[in-house]
C-alpha positions as CSV (number, residue, x, y, z in Angstrom):
1,G,-25.8,21.6,-15.6
2,L,-24.8,25.1,-14.4
3,A,-25.4,24.5,-10.7
4,S,-23.8,21.6,-10.3
5,R,-20.9,23.5,-12.0
6,F,-21.4,26.4,-9.2
7,D,-21.7,23.8,-6.6
8,R,-18.4,22.2,-7.9
9,Y,-16.7,25.3,-7.8
10,R,-18.0,26.8,-4.6
11,F,-16.6,23.8,-2.5
12,N,-13.8,23.1,-4.9
13,R,-14.6,19.6,-4.5
14,E,-13.9,18.3,-8.0
15,S,-13.2,14.6,-8.6
16,D,-10.6,13.1,-10.2
17,I,-12.2,10.6,-12.3
18,V,-16.2,10.9,-12.8
19,L,-17.8,7.6,-14.4
20,S,-21.9,8.5,-15.3
21,H,-23.9,5.4,-15.3
22,P,-27.7,5.7,-16.9
23,N,-29.4,4.3,-13.9
24,F,-27.4,4.7,-11.1
25,G,-25.7,8.1,-11.4
26,K,-22.4,9.3,-10.8
27,Y,-19.1,7.6,-9.5
28,H,-16.2,9.3,-8.1
29,I,-12.5,8.1,-8.2
30,E,-10.2,9.9,-6.6
31,V,-6.6,8.9,-7.5
32,K,-3.5,9.1,-4.7
33,H,-0.1,8.9,-6.3
34,V,2.1,7.3,-3.0
35,E,6.0,6.9,-3.2
36,A,6.8,7.6,0.1
37,G,4.1,5.8,2.3
38,E,1.9,8.6,3.0
39,I,-1.3,9.2,1.3
40,F,-2.6,13.3,1.6
41,W,-6.6,13.1,1.4
42,S,-7.9,16.6,1.8
43,E,-10.9,17.8,4.3
44,R,-12.7,18.7,0.9
45,E,-12.1,14.9,-0.3
46,V,-13.0,13.3,2.9
47,S,-16.1,15.3,3.0
48,K,-17.0,14.7,-0.4
49,A,-16.4,10.9,0.4
50,K,-18.7,11.4,3.1
51,D,-21.4,12.7,0.9
52,H,-21.3,10.4,-1.8
53,K,-20.8,7.1,0.3
54,G,-20.9,3.4,-2.1
55,K,-19.9,5.5,-4.9
56,Y,-16.4,7.3,-3.8
57,W,-13.7,5.3,-4.5
58,M,-9.6,5.6,-3.9
59,V,-7.3,4.2,-6.9
60,V,-3.8,4.4,-5.0
61,V,-1.1,4.3,-7.3
62,R,2.8,3.2,-6.4
63,P,4.9,3.5,-9.4
64,G,8.3,1.6,-9.0
65,Y,6.5,-1.4,-6.6
66,K,8.6,-4.4,-6.3
67,E,5.5,-6.6,-8.0
68,R,4.3,-4.7,-11.1
69,D,0.5,-6.5,-10.7
70,Q,0.5,-4.5,-7.2
71,N,1.5,-1.1,-8.5
72,V,-2.6,0.1,-8.4
73,I,-4.8,-0.8,-4.9
74,W,-8.2,0.1,-5.3
75,L,-10.2,1.1,-2.1
76,W,-14.0,0.6,-2.7
77,N,-14.7,2.3,0.9
78,P,-11.7,4.5,2.0
79,L,-13.4,6.0,4.7
80,E,-13.4,2.6,6.7
81,D,-10.2,1.1,4.7
82,L,-8.1,3.8,6.0
83,I,-9.9,4.7,9.4
84,N,-7.4,2.7,11.5
85,L,-4.1,4.0,10.0
86,P,-2.1,6.3,11.7
87,R,-2.4,10.2,10.6
88,R,-0.8,13.3,10.9
89,S,-2.9,16.9,10.5
90,R,-1.0,19.3,7.4
91,W,-2.7,22.4,7.6
92,V,-2.3,25.0,4.3
93,W,-2.2,28.3,3.5
94,R,-2.3,30.0,0.6
95,G,0.3,32.8,-0.4
96,E,-1.6,36.2,-1.2
97,T,-0.6,39.2,-0.8
98,D,-2.5,42.2,0.7
99,D,-1.5,46.2,-0.7
100,L,-3.1,48.5,1.6
101,D,-3.2,52.3,0.5
102,A,-2.2,53.8,3.8
103,E,0.9,55.6,3.8
104,I,3.8,54.2,6.0
105,S,6.5,56.4,6.9
106,G,10.0,54.9,8.2
107,W,10.8,50.9,7.9
108,G,9.0,49.8,10.7
109,V,6.4,46.9,9.9
110,P,2.9,48.1,10.4
111,S,1.4,46.3,13.7
112,P,-0.5,44.3,14.1
113,R,1.1,41.8,12.0
114,K,-2.1,40.1,9.9
115,K,-3.2,36.6,10.7
116,Q,-4.3,34.5,7.9
117,E,-6.5,31.7,8.3
118,A,-5.6,28.3,6.9
119,T,-7.3,27.7,3.4
120,N,-7.6,24.0,3.8
121,F,-6.6,21.1,6.1
122,A,-5.1,17.6,4.7
123,F,-5.0,13.9,6.6
124,V,-1.6,12.7,5.9
125,I,-2.3,9.1,6.5
126,K,0.9,6.3,6.9
127,V,0.3,3.5,4.6
128,S,2.6,0.7,4.9
129,D,3.4,-2.3,2.2
130,D,1.4,-4.7,4.7
131,F,-1.7,-2.4,4.0
132,F,-1.2,-2.2,0.3
133,D,-0.5,-6.0,0.2
134,S,-3.8,-7.0,2.0
135,H,-6.0,-4.6,-0.4
136,C,-4.2,-5.4,-3.6
137,P,-6.1,-7.5,-6.1
138,S,-3.8,-7.3,-9.4
139,I,-5.2,-4.7,-12.1
140,S,-6.9,-6.7,-13.9
141,K,-9.2,-7.7,-10.9
142,G,-9.4,-4.1,-9.5
143,L,-10.9,-3.5,-12.9
144,M,-13.1,-6.8,-12.9
145,S,-14.2,-5.3,-9.5
146,L,-15.0,-2.1,-11.0
147,K,-17.1,-3.5,-13.6
148,E,-18.9,-5.4,-11.2
149,K,-19.9,-2.6,-8.9
150,L,-21.3,-0.9,-12.0
151,N,-23.7,-3.4,-13.2
């Protein structure tokens, strides 16, 4: 309803795919595209995973990977599956303009300069082929696992 839509926009935590089960509620699936061996997982996405334990999954798509049946990897518990992998931080700022009405004479830049808080944070998780190889059932097996989890 309207309240859930409001919360979704307020927290900016939309899911890539949402499956609704008549008895067990909603399941959230985050889809990540990985080519350079890094998964970008935002603070909001991690927060959503924590709030929906057991009902938040990640699908990692690796286009061009050598084994065609290993291009899609399902992580059924990404908080645990990714916890021991090396990671770095990534702060994100949204470019905004601030037009002040105060008159300025000359070409001196007003002081002090404005400081902008970061609007988002992401974990950049380093993933190797070895990690993927240990988590990659075939696509059909992954879909069967999904069906089992929904039953």
